[in-house]
N, CA, C, O and the ligand as a Tripos MOL2 file, in Angstrom:
@<TRIPOS>MOLECULE
protein
  265   263    67     0     0
PROTEIN
NO_CHARGES

@<TRIPOS>ATOM
      1 N          92.7820   66.6860  128.8100 N.3       1 MET1
      2 CA         92.2450   67.2610  127.5460 C.3       1 MET1
      3 C          93.3070   67.4880  126.2750 C.2       1 MET1
      4 O          93.1740   68.3160  125.3740 O.2       1 MET1
      5 N          94.2490   66.6610  126.4200 N.am      2 THR2
      6 CA         95.2970   66.8960  125.1940 C.3       2 THR2
      7 C          95.3920   66.0520  124.4510 C.2       2 THR2
      8 O          95.0380   64.9620  124.9010 O.2       2 THR2
      9 N          95.8020   66.0630  123.2420 N.am      3 ASN3
     10 CA         95.8220   65.1480  122.0960 C.3       3 ASN3
     11 C          97.1600   65.5010  121.5400 C.2       3 ASN3
     12 O          97.3850   66.4520  120.7900 O.2       3 ASN3
     13 N          98.1930   64.4620  122.0760 N.am      4 ASP4
     14 CA         99.5640   64.7000  121.5410 C.3       4 ASP4
     15 C          99.7240   64.3290  120.1770 C.2       4 ASP4
     16 O         100.6680   64.8540  119.5880 O.2       4 ASP4
     17 N          98.9990   63.5320  119.5500 N.am      5 ALA5
     18 CA         99.0390   63.2560  118.1760 C.3       5 ALA5
     19 C          99.1450   64.4510  117.3150 C.2       5 ALA5
     20 O          99.9170   64.5340  116.3600 O.2       5 ALA5
     21 N          98.1270   65.5980  117.7980 N.am      6 GLN6
     22 CA         97.9210   66.5220  116.8510 C.3       6 GLN6
     23 C          98.6550   67.8550  117.4290 C.2       6 GLN6
     24 O          98.4960   68.9590  116.9080 O.2       6 GLN6
     25 N          99.4190   67.6400  118.4880 N.am      7 ARG7
     26 CA        100.0560   68.8340  119.0310 C.3       7 ARG7
     27 C         100.9990   69.2740  117.9960 C.2       7 ARG7
     28 O         101.5920   68.5200  117.2250 O.2       7 ARG7
     29 N         101.0890   70.5310  118.0370 N.am      8 LYS8
     30 CA        102.1820   71.2880  117.1430 C.3       8 LYS8
     31 C         103.4700   71.5120  117.8340 C.2       8 LYS8
     32 O         103.4830   71.7780  119.0350 O.2       8 LYS8
     33 N         104.5130   71.4220  117.1620 N.am      9 ILE9
     34 CA        105.9080   71.8660  117.7170 C.3       9 ILE9
     35 C         106.1150   73.2090  117.9970 C.2       9 ILE9
     36 O         106.0040   73.9350  117.0100 O.2       9 ILE9
     37 N         106.3740   73.7380  119.0050 N.am     10 THR10
     38 CA        106.7240   75.0670  119.2680 C.3      10 THR10
     39 C         108.0360   75.7010  119.0100 C.2      10 THR10
     40 O         108.9310   74.8710  119.1700 O.2      10 THR10
     41 N         108.4630   76.8290  118.6820 N.am     11 GLU11
     42 CA        109.5780   77.3680  118.2600 C.3      11 GLU11
     43 C         110.6340   76.9590  119.6000 C.2      11 GLU11
     44 O         111.8040   76.6190  119.4260 O.2      11 GLU11
     45 N         110.1310   77.0410  120.6350 N.am     12 GLU12
     46 CA        110.8290   76.7650  122.0020 C.3      12 GLU12
     47 C         111.2440   75.1520  121.9720 C.2      12 GLU12
     48 O         112.2720   74.8180  122.5610 O.2      12 GLU12
     49 N         110.5820   74.3300  121.4040 N.am     13 GLU13
     50 CA        110.7840   73.2060  121.2940 C.3      13 GLU13
     51 C         111.6340   72.7380  120.2870 C.2      13 GLU13
     52 O         112.2670   71.6920  120.4320 O.2      13 GLU13
     53 N         111.7020   73.4320  119.2710 N.am     14 VAL14
     54 CA        112.6570   73.2210  118.1510 C.3      14 VAL14
     55 C         114.2950   73.6880  118.8110 C.2      14 VAL14
     56 O         115.3660   73.1110  118.6270 O.2      14 VAL14
     57 N         114.0300   74.8290  119.5520 N.am     15 LEU15
     58 CA        115.4430   75.2920  120.1110 C.3      15 LEU15
     59 C         115.9970   74.2610  120.9660 C.2      15 LEU15
     60 O         117.2110   74.0690  121.0290 O.2      15 LEU15
     61 N         114.9200   73.4110  121.8030 N.am     16 PHE16
     62 CA        115.2810   72.5210  122.8100 C.3      16 PHE16
     63 C         116.0250   71.2790  122.0110 C.2      16 PHE16
     64 O         116.9340   70.5990  122.4860 O.2      16 PHE16
     65 N         115.4910   71.1420  120.8030 N.am     17 VAL17
     66 CA        115.8980   69.9180  120.1470 C.3      17 VAL17
     67 C         117.2380   70.1600  119.5250 C.2      17 VAL17
     68 O         118.0860   69.2700  119.5740 O.2      17 VAL17
     69 N         117.4740   71.2640  118.9650 N.am     18 GLU18
     70 CA        118.8730   71.8110  118.7800 C.3      18 GLU18
     71 C         119.9200   71.6340  119.4840 C.2      18 GLU18
     72 O         121.0250   71.2440  119.1100 O.2      18 GLU18
     73 N         119.4600   72.0150  120.8350 N.am     19 GLU19
     74 CA        120.5780   71.9580  121.9060 C.3      19 GLU19
     75 C         120.7340   70.5560  122.2040 C.2      19 GLU19
     76 O         121.8980   70.1760  122.3330 O.2      19 GLU19
     77 N         119.7210   69.6190  122.3540 N.am     20 ALA20
     78 CA        119.9380   68.2920  122.5880 C.3      20 ALA20
     79 C         120.9120   67.6230  121.5320 C.2      20 ALA20
     80 O         121.8000   66.7960  121.7360 O.2      20 ALA20
     81 N         120.4680   68.2540  120.2550 N.am     21 PHE21
     82 CA        121.2930   67.4910  119.3540 C.3      21 PHE21
     83 C         122.9690   68.0240  119.3110 C.2      21 PHE21
     84 O         123.8600   67.2220  119.0310 O.2      21 PHE21
     85 N         123.2050   69.2030  119.5660 N.am     22 SER22
     86 CA        124.5760   69.5700  119.9010 C.3      22 SER22
     87 C         125.1100   68.7680  121.0190 C.2      22 SER22
     88 O         126.3010   68.4590  120.9750 O.2      22 SER22
     89 N         124.5160   68.4590  121.8310 N.am     23 GLU23
     90 CA        125.1420   67.6070  123.0410 C.3      23 GLU23
     91 C         125.1020   66.1730  122.3830 C.2      23 GLU23
     92 O         126.0170   65.3950  122.6540 O.2      23 GLU23
     93 N         124.3270   65.8750  121.7330 N.am     24 PHE24
     94 CA        124.2260   64.4920  121.1110 C.3      24 PHE24
     95 C         125.7150   64.3810  120.2040 C.2      24 PHE24
     96 O         126.5880   63.5200  120.3110 O.2      24 PHE24
     97 N         125.6710   65.4170  119.4010 N.am     25 GLU25
     98 CA        126.8900   65.3240  118.4480 C.3      25 GLU25
     99 C         128.2500   65.4920  119.2250 C.2      25 GLU25
    100 O         129.2070   64.8510  118.7910 O.2      25 GLU25
    101 N         128.4210   66.2600  120.2910 N.am     26 ALA26
    102 CA        129.6540   66.3130  121.0330 C.3      26 ALA26
    103 C         129.8650   65.0900  122.1100 C.2      26 ALA26
    104 O         131.0110   64.6860  122.3050 O.2      26 ALA26
    105 N         128.9240   64.5890  122.7040 N.am     27 ILE27
    106 CA        129.4670   63.4580  123.3670 C.3      27 ILE27
    107 C         128.5980   62.1180  123.2740 C.2      27 ILE27
    108 O         128.6090   61.3520  124.2370 O.2      27 ILE27
    109 N         127.7770   61.7940  122.0340 N.am     28 GLY28
    110 CA        127.3780   60.9790  121.6500 C.3      28 GLY28
    111 C         126.0070   60.4340  122.2340 C.2      28 GLY28
    112 O         125.4180   59.4140  121.8760 O.2      28 GLY28
    113 N         125.5680   61.4890  123.3680 N.am     29 SER29
    114 CA        124.2130   61.0980  123.7790 C.3      29 SER29
    115 C         123.6070   62.2940  124.4710 C.2      29 SER29
    116 O         124.2710   63.3220  124.6030 O.2      29 SER29
    117 N         122.4730   62.2050  124.8800 N.am     30 THR30
    118 CA        122.0040   63.8880  125.6570 C.3      30 THR30
    119 C         121.3150   63.1410  126.6940 C.2      30 THR30
    120 O         120.6900   62.0860  126.5900 O.2      30 THR30
    121 N         121.5530   63.9210  127.7930 N.am     31 GLU31
    122 CA        120.6300   63.8030  129.0660 C.3      31 GLU31
    123 C         119.2690   64.4250  128.9470 C.2      31 GLU31
    124 O         118.3920   64.1330  129.7610 O.2      31 GLU31
    125 N         119.0360   65.3560  127.8660 N.am     32 LYS32
    126 CA        117.8470   65.9880  127.7620 C.3      32 LYS32
    127 C         116.7010   65.0660  127.3930 C.2      32 LYS32
    128 O         116.7580   64.2400  126.4820 O.2      32 LYS32
    129 N         115.7150   65.2650  128.1330 N.am     33 LYS33
    130 CA        114.4100   64.3920  128.0340 C.3      33 LYS33
    131 C         113.3080   64.9130  127.0040 C.2      33 LYS33
    132 O         113.3160   66.1360  126.8610 O.2      33 LYS33
    133 N         112.6380   64.4140  126.4780 N.am     34 CYS34
    134 CA        111.2550   64.6750  125.8540 C.3      34 CYS34
    135 C         110.6980   65.7040  126.2490 C.2      34 CYS34
    136 O         110.4290   65.5910  127.4450 O.2      34 CYS34
    137 N         110.2520   67.0810  125.6440 N.am     35 PRO35
    138 CA        109.8110   68.4180  126.4080 C.3      35 PRO35
    139 C         108.4960   67.9740  126.7360 C.2      35 PRO35
    140 O         107.9440   68.6020  127.6390 O.2      35 PRO35
    141 N         107.7170   66.8120  126.0840 N.am     36 TRP36
    142 CA        106.3100   66.4860  126.5050 C.3      36 TRP36
    143 C         105.8680   65.5620  127.4410 C.2      36 TRP36
    144 O         104.7930   65.5410  128.0390 O.2      36 TRP36
    145 N         106.9650   64.6730  127.5170 N.am     37 CYS37
    146 CA        106.7660   63.8840  128.7800 C.3      37 CYS37
    147 C         108.3890   63.5920  129.2780 C.2      37 CYS37
    148 O         109.2500   64.4100  128.9570 O.2      37 CYS37
    149 N         108.7150   62.4880  130.0070 N.am     38 ASP38
    150 CA        109.8800   62.2390  130.7830 C.3      38 ASP38
    151 C         110.7650   61.0400  129.6660 C.2      38 ASP38
    152 O         111.7840   60.5190  130.1200 O.2      38 ASP38
    153 N         110.3830   60.7370  128.4880 N.am     39 GLY39
    154 CA        110.8070   59.8180  127.5360 C.3      39 GLY39
    155 C         112.2040   60.2620  126.9950 C.2      39 GLY39
    156 O         112.5960   61.4270  126.9250 O.2      39 GLY39
    157 N         112.7780   59.3260  126.6860 N.am     40 LYS40
    158 CA        114.2740   59.4700  126.2270 C.3      40 LYS40
    159 C         114.1610   59.7400  124.7020 C.2      40 LYS40
    160 O         113.4950   59.0870  123.8990 O.2      40 LYS40
    161 N         114.9940   60.9040  124.4360 N.am     41 SER41
    162 CA        115.2020   61.5240  123.2080 C.3      41 SER41
    163 C         116.2490   60.3150  122.2540 C.2      41 SER41
    164 O         117.3560   59.8840  122.5770 O.2      41 SER41
    165 N         115.4980   60.0200  121.1100 N.am     42 ASN42
    166 CA        116.4530   59.3000  120.1970 C.3      42 ASN42
    167 C         116.7160   60.2560  118.9600 C.2      42 ASN42
    168 O         115.8730   61.0860  118.6210 O.2      42 ASN42
    169 N         117.7510   60.1210  118.3970 N.am     43 PHE43
    170 CA        118.1200   60.5220  117.2460 C.3      43 PHE43
    171 C         118.4190   59.6430  116.0390 C.2      43 PHE43
    172 O         118.8230   58.4800  116.0480 O.2      43 PHE43
    173 N         118.1460   60.4180  115.0100 N.am     44 VAL44
    174 CA        118.5250   59.5480  113.9110 C.3      44 VAL44
    175 C         119.0180   60.4200  112.9180 C.2      44 VAL44
    176 O         118.3000   61.3220  112.4860 O.2      44 VAL44
    177 N         120.4170   60.2080  112.4240 N.am     45 ASN45
    178 CA        121.2320   60.8950  111.8160 C.3      45 ASN45
    179 C         121.2600   60.8520  110.3340 C.2      45 ASN45
    180 O         121.4850   59.7150  109.9180 O.2      45 ASN45
    181 N         121.1130   61.6650  109.4980 N.am     46 ALA46
    182 CA        121.3000   61.4580  108.1770 C.3      46 ALA46
    183 C         122.2720   62.4900  107.4920 C.2      46 ALA46
    184 O         122.8970   63.3420  108.1210 O.2      46 ALA46
    185 N         122.3220   62.3240  106.2070 N.am     47 VAL47
    186 CA        123.5230   63.1130  105.8250 C.3      47 VAL47
    187 C         123.4550   64.5370  105.7480 C.2      47 VAL47
    188 O         124.4770   65.2130  105.8700 O.2      47 VAL47
    189 N         122.1320   65.1370  105.5210 N.am     48 SER48
    190 CA        121.8250   66.4530  105.3560 C.3      48 SER48
    191 C         120.9220   66.9400  106.4030 C.2      48 SER48
    192 O         120.6150   68.1300  106.4660 O.2      48 SER48
    193 N         120.4060   65.8980  107.3800 N.am     49 ALA49
    194 CA        119.1460   66.4060  108.0180 C.3      49 ALA49
    195 C         119.3330   65.2460  109.4370 C.2      49 ALA49
    196 O         120.0940   64.2800  109.3930 O.2      49 ALA49
    197 N         118.5770   65.5550  110.4900 N.am     50 TYR50
    198 CA        118.5670   64.7200  111.5820 C.3      50 TYR50
    199 C         117.0890   64.7550  112.0230 C.2      50 TYR50
    200 O         116.3550   65.6950  111.7210 O.2      50 TYR50
    201 N         116.7170   63.7870  112.6850 N.am     51 SER51
    202 CA        115.3040   63.8870  113.3660 C.3      51 SER51
    203 C         115.4880   63.4050  114.6020 C.2      51 SER51
    204 O         116.4950   62.7300  114.8160 O.2      51 SER51
    205 N         114.5830   63.6530  115.6090 N.am     52 ILE52
    206 CA        114.7190   63.4950  117.0100 C.3      52 ILE52
    207 C         113.3150   63.0240  117.1880 C.2      52 ILE52
    208 O         112.3900   63.5680  116.5840 O.2      52 ILE52
    209 N         113.1180   61.9210  118.0890 N.am     53 HIS53
    210 CA        111.8670   61.1670  118.4680 C.3      53 HIS53
    211 C         111.6600   60.7870  119.7590 C.2      53 HIS53
    212 O         112.6760   60.2060  120.1410 O.2      53 HIS53
    213 N         110.9120   60.8300  120.5350 N.am     54 CYS54
    214 CA        110.7310   60.5780  121.6670 C.3      54 CYS54
    215 C         110.3300   58.9260  121.6920 C.2      54 CYS54
    216 O         109.7070   58.4840  120.7260 O.2      54 CYS54
    217 N         110.6920   58.0340  122.7980 N.am     55 THR55
    218 CA        110.7100   56.8100  122.9640 C.3      55 THR55
    219 C         109.2590   56.3800  123.5500 C.2      55 THR55
    220 O         108.7970   55.2390  123.5590 O.2      55 THR55
    221 N         108.5920   57.6810  124.0830 N.am     56 LYS56
    222 CA        107.1810   57.1670  124.5600 C.3      56 LYS56
    223 C         106.2070   57.9210  124.2360 C.2      56 LYS56
    224 O         105.1170   57.4770  124.5990 O.2      56 LYS56
    225 N         106.1810   58.9710  123.6470 N.am     57 CYS57
    226 CA        105.0980   59.8250  123.0300 C.3      57 CYS57
    227 C         104.9700   60.2530  121.4820 C.2      57 CYS57
    228 O         105.5230   59.4000  120.7880 O.2      57 CYS57
    229 N         104.6060   60.9420  120.9800 N.am     58 GLU58
    230 CA        104.4200   61.2310  119.6350 C.3      58 GLU58
    231 C         105.4090   62.3630  119.2930 C.2      58 GLU58
    232 O         105.4650   62.8490  118.1630 O.2      58 GLU58
    233 N         106.1530   62.7430  120.2720 N.am     59 PHE59
    234 CA        107.0790   63.9010  119.8240 C.3      59 PHE59
    235 C         108.0040   63.6140  118.8670 C.2      59 PHE59
    236 O         108.6010   62.5390  118.9370 O.2      59 PHE59
    237 N         108.2690   64.5060  117.8430 N.am     60 LYS60
    238 CA        109.1180   64.2360  116.7210 C.3      60 LYS60
    239 C         109.3830   65.5770  115.9170 C.2      60 LYS60
    240 O         108.5410   66.3730  115.5000 O.2      60 LYS60
    241 N         110.5660   65.6210  115.8190 N.am     61 VAL61
    242 CA        111.1330   66.9100  114.9800 C.3      61 VAL61
    243 C         112.3060   66.3170  114.0590 C.2      61 VAL61
    244 O         113.2330   65.5940  114.4250 O.2      61 VAL61
    245 N         112.0000   66.8600  112.6200 N.am     62 THR62
    246 CA        112.8690   66.5180  111.9420 C.3      62 THR62
    247 C         113.6260   68.0190  111.2870 C.2      62 THR62
    248 O         112.9390   68.9090  110.7860 O.2      62 THR62
    249 N         114.9280   68.0860  111.3830 N.am     63 ALA63
    250 CA        115.5160   69.3250  111.1110 C.3      63 ALA63
    251 C         116.4120   69.1210  110.0130 C.2      63 ALA63
    252 O         116.8580   67.9760  109.9380 O.2      63 ALA63
    253 N         116.8770   70.1220  108.9430 N.am     64 ARG64
    254 CA        117.6720   69.9480  108.0710 C.3      64 ARG64
    255 C         119.0250   70.7450  108.3710 C.2      64 ARG64
    256 O         119.0730   71.7920  109.0160 O.2      64 ARG64
    257 N         120.1290   70.0780  107.7960 N.am     65 GLY65
    258 CA        121.3180   70.7420  107.6610 C.3      65 GLY65
    259 C         121.8410   70.8400  109.2910 C.2      65 GLY65
    260 O         121.0810   70.9260  110.2560 O.2      65 GLY65
    261 N         123.2280   70.8070  109.3410 N.am     66 ILE66
    262 CA        123.7990   70.7230  110.8930 C.3      66 ILE66
    263 C         125.0050   71.7030  110.6780 C.2      66 ILE66
    264 O         125.7620   71.9650  111.6120 O.2      66 ILE66
    265 ZN        107.6010   62.2480  124.9300 Zn       67 ZN67
@<TRIPOS>BOND
     1     1     2 1
     2     2     3 1
     3     3     4 2
     4     3     5 am
     5     5     6 1
     6     6     7 1
     7     7     8 2
     8     7     9 am
     9     9    10 1
    10    10    11 1
    11    11    12 2
    12    11    13 am
    13    13    14 1
    14    14    15 1
    15    15    16 2
    16    15    17 am
    17    17    18 1
    18    18    19 1
    19    19    20 2
    20    19    21 am
    21    21    22 1
    22    22    23 1
    23    23    24 2
    24    23    25 am
    25    25    26 1
    26    26    27 1
    27    27    28 2
    28    27    29 am
    29    29    30 1
    30    30    31 1
    31    31    32 2
    32    31    33 am
    33    33    34 1
    34    34    35 1
    35    35    36 2
    36    35    37 am
    37    37    38 1
    38    38    39 1
    39    39    40 2
    40    39    41 am
    41    41    42 1
    42    42    43 1
    43    43    44 2
    44    43    45 am
    45    45    46 1
    46    46    47 1
    47    47    48 2
    48    47    49 am
    49    49    50 1
    50    50    51 1
    51    51    52 2
    52    51    53 am
    53    53    54 1
    54    54    55 1
    55    55    56 2
    56    55    57 am
    57    57    58 1
    58    58    59 1
    59    59    60 2
    60    59    61 am
    61    61    62 1
    62    62    63 1
    63    63    64 2
    64    63    65 am
    65    65    66 1
    66    66    67 1
    67    67    68 2
    68    67    69 am
    69    69    70 1
    70    70    71 1
    71    71    72 2
    72    71    73 am
    73    73    74 1
    74    74    75 1
    75    75    76 2
    76    75    77 am
    77    77    78 1
    78    78    79 1
    79    79    80 2
    80    79    81 am
    81    81    82 1
    82    82    83 1
    83    83    84 2
    84    83    85 am
    85    85    86 1
    86    86    87 1
    87    87    88 2
    88    87    89 am
    89    89    90 1
    90    90    91 1
    91    91    92 2
    92    91    93 am
    93    93    94 1
    94    94    95 1
    95    95    96 2
    96    95    97 am
    97    97    98 1
    98    98    99 1
    99    99   100 2
   100    99   101 am
   101   101   102 1
   102   102   103 1
   103   103   104 2
   104   103   105 am
   105   105   106 1
   106   106   107 1
   107   107   108 2
   108   107   109 am
   109   109   110 1
   110   110   111 1
   111   111   112 2
   112   111   113 am
   113   113   114 1
   114   114   115 1
   115   115   116 2
   116   115   117 am
   117   117   118 1
   118   118   119 1
   119   119   120 2
   120   119   121 am
   121   121   122 1
   122   122   123 1
   123   123   124 2
   124   123   125 am
   125   125   126 1
   126   126   127 1
   127   127   128 2
   128   127   129 am
   129   129   130 1
   130   130   131 1
   131   131   132 2
   132   131   133 am
   133   133   134 1
   134   134   135 1
   135   135   136 2
   136   135   137 am
   137   137   138 1
   138   138   139 1
   139   139   140 2
   140   139   141 am
   141   141   142 1
   142   142   143 1
   143   143   144 2
   144   143   145 am
   145   145   146 1
   146   146   147 1
   147   147   148 2
   148   147   149 am
   149   149   150 1
   150   150   151 1
   151   151   152 2
   152   151   153 am
   153   153   154 1
   154   154   155 1
   155   155   156 2
   156   155   157 am
   157   157   158 1
   158   158   159 1
   159   159   160 2
   160   159   161 am
   161   161   162 1
   162   162   163 1
   163   163   164 2
   164   163   165 am
   165   165   166 1
   166   166   167 1
   167   167   168 2
   168   167   169 am
   169   169   170 1
   170   170   171 1
   171   171   172 2
   172   171   173 am
   173   173   174 1
   174   174   175 1
   175   175   176 2
   176   175   177 am
   177   177   178 1
   178   178   179 1
   179   179   180 2
   180   179   181 am
   181   181   182 1
   182   182   183 1
   183   183   184 2
   184   183   185 am
   185   185   186 1
   186   186   187 1
   187   187   188 2
   188   187   189 am
   189   189   190 1
   190   190   191 1
   191   191   192 2
   192   191   193 am
   193   193   194 1
   194   194   195 1
   195   195   196 2
   196   195   197 am
   197   197   198 1
   198   198   199 1
   199   199   200 2
   200   199   201 am
   201   201   202 1
   202   202   203 1
   203   203   204 2
   204   203   205 am
   205   205   206 1
   206   206   207 1
   207   207   208 2
   208   207   209 am
   209   209   210 1
   210   210   211 1
   211   211   212 2
   212   211   213 am
   213   213   214 1
   214   214   215 1
   215   215   216 2
   216   215   217 am
   217   217   218 1
   218   218   219 1
   219   219   220 2
   220   219   221 am
   221   221   222 1
   222   222   223 1
   223   223   224 2
   224   223   225 am
   225   225   226 1
   226   226   227 1
   227   227   228 2
   228   227   229 am
   229   229   230 1
   230   230   231 1
   231   231   232 2
   232   231   233 am
   233   233   234 1
   234   234   235 1
   235   235   236 2
   236   235   237 am
   237   237   238 1
   238   238   239 1
   239   239   240 2
   240   239   241 am
   241   241   242 1
   242   242   243 1
   243   243   244 2
   244   243   245 am
   245   245   246 1
   246   246   247 1
   247   247   248 2
   248   247   249 am
   249   249   250 1
   250   250   251 1
   251   251   252 2
   252   251   253 am
   253   253   254 1
   254   254   255 1
   255   255   256 2
   256   255   257 am
   257   257   258 1
   258   258   259 1
   259   259   260 2
   260   259   261 am
   261   261   262 1
   262   262   263 1
   263   263   264 2
@<TRIPOS>SUBSTRUCTURE
     1 MET1         2 RESIDUE 1 A MET
     2 THR2         6 RESIDUE 1 A THR
     3 ASN3        10 RESIDUE 1 A ASN
     4 ASP4        14 RESIDUE 1 A ASP
     5 ALA5        18 RESIDUE 1 A ALA
     6 GLN6        22 RESIDUE 1 A GLN
     7 ARG7        26 RESIDUE 1 A ARG
     8 LYS8        30 RESIDUE 1 A LYS
     9 ILE9        34 RESIDUE 1 A ILE
    10 THR10       38 RESIDUE 1 A THR
    11 GLU11       42 RESIDUE 1 A GLU
    12 GLU12       46 RESIDUE 1 A GLU
    13 GLU13       50 RESIDUE 1 A GLU
    14 VAL14       54 RESIDUE 1 A VAL
    15 LEU15       58 RESIDUE 1 A LEU
    16 PHE16       62 RESIDUE 1 A PHE
    17 VAL17       66 RESIDUE 1 A VAL
    18 GLU18       70 RESIDUE 1 A GLU
    19 GLU19       74 RESIDUE 1 A GLU
    20 ALA20       78 RESIDUE 1 A ALA
    21 PHE21       82 RESIDUE 1 A PHE
    22 SER22       86 RESIDUE 1 A SER
    23 GLU23       90 RESIDUE 1 A GLU
    24 PHE24       94 RESIDUE 1 A PHE
    25 GLU25       98 RESIDUE 1 A GLU
    26 ALA26      102 RESIDUE 1 A ALA
    27 ILE27      106 RESIDUE 1 A ILE
    28 GLY28      110 RESIDUE 1 A GLY
    29 SER29      114 RESIDUE 1 A SER
    30 THR30      118 RESIDUE 1 A THR
    31 GLU31      122 RESIDUE 1 A GLU
    32 LYS32      126 RESIDUE 1 A LYS
    33 LYS33      130 RESIDUE 1 A LYS
    34 CYS34      134 RESIDUE 1 A CYS
    35 PRO35      138 RESIDUE 1 A PRO
    36 TRP36      142 RESIDUE 1 A TRP
    37 CYS37      146 RESIDUE 1 A CYS
    38 ASP38      150 RESIDUE 1 A ASP
    39 GLY39      154 RESIDUE 1 A GLY
    40 LYS40      158 RESIDUE 1 A LYS
    41 SER41      162 RESIDUE 1 A SER
    42 ASN42      166 RESIDUE 1 A ASN
    43 PHE43      170 RESIDUE 1 A PHE
    44 VAL44      174 RESIDUE 1 A VAL
    45 ASN45      178 RESIDUE 1 A ASN
    46 ALA46      182 RESIDUE 1 A ALA
    47 VAL47      186 RESIDUE 1 A VAL
    48 SER48      190 RESIDUE 1 A SER
    49 ALA49      194 RESIDUE 1 A ALA
    50 TYR50      198 RESIDUE 1 A TYR
    51 SER51      202 RESIDUE 1 A SER
    52 ILE52      206 RESIDUE 1 A ILE
    53 HIS53      210 RESIDUE 1 A HIS
    54 CYS54      214 RESIDUE 1 A CYS
    55 THR55      218 RESIDUE 1 A THR
    56 LYS56      222 RESIDUE 1 A LYS
    57 CYS57      226 RESIDUE 1 A CYS
    58 GLU58      230 RESIDUE 1 A GLU
    59 PHE59      234 RESIDUE 1 A PHE
    60 LYS60      238 RESIDUE 1 A LYS
    61 VAL61      242 RESIDUE 1 A VAL
    62 THR62      246 RESIDUE 1 A THR
    63 ALA63      250 RESIDUE 1 A ALA
    64 ARG64      254 RESIDUE 1 A ARG
    65 GLY65      258 RESIDUE 1 A GLY
    66 ILE66      262 RESIDUE 1 A ILE
    67 ZN67       265 GROUP 0 **** ****
């Protein structure tokens, strides 16, 4: 009885994403998997923001400023 498309991102998941992004920044990739499933985390890097999205489910977070 889950509906991933309408799921809200929790604070904990935002922290997870920040950690994963630091790892990505430091070594160019991350071992961290999507917190919702076991999908791979993909990053999109922009000038003043970045976003992370899962390759398998609807998990997506956009964050500003690095
Ligand atoms: Zn996922």
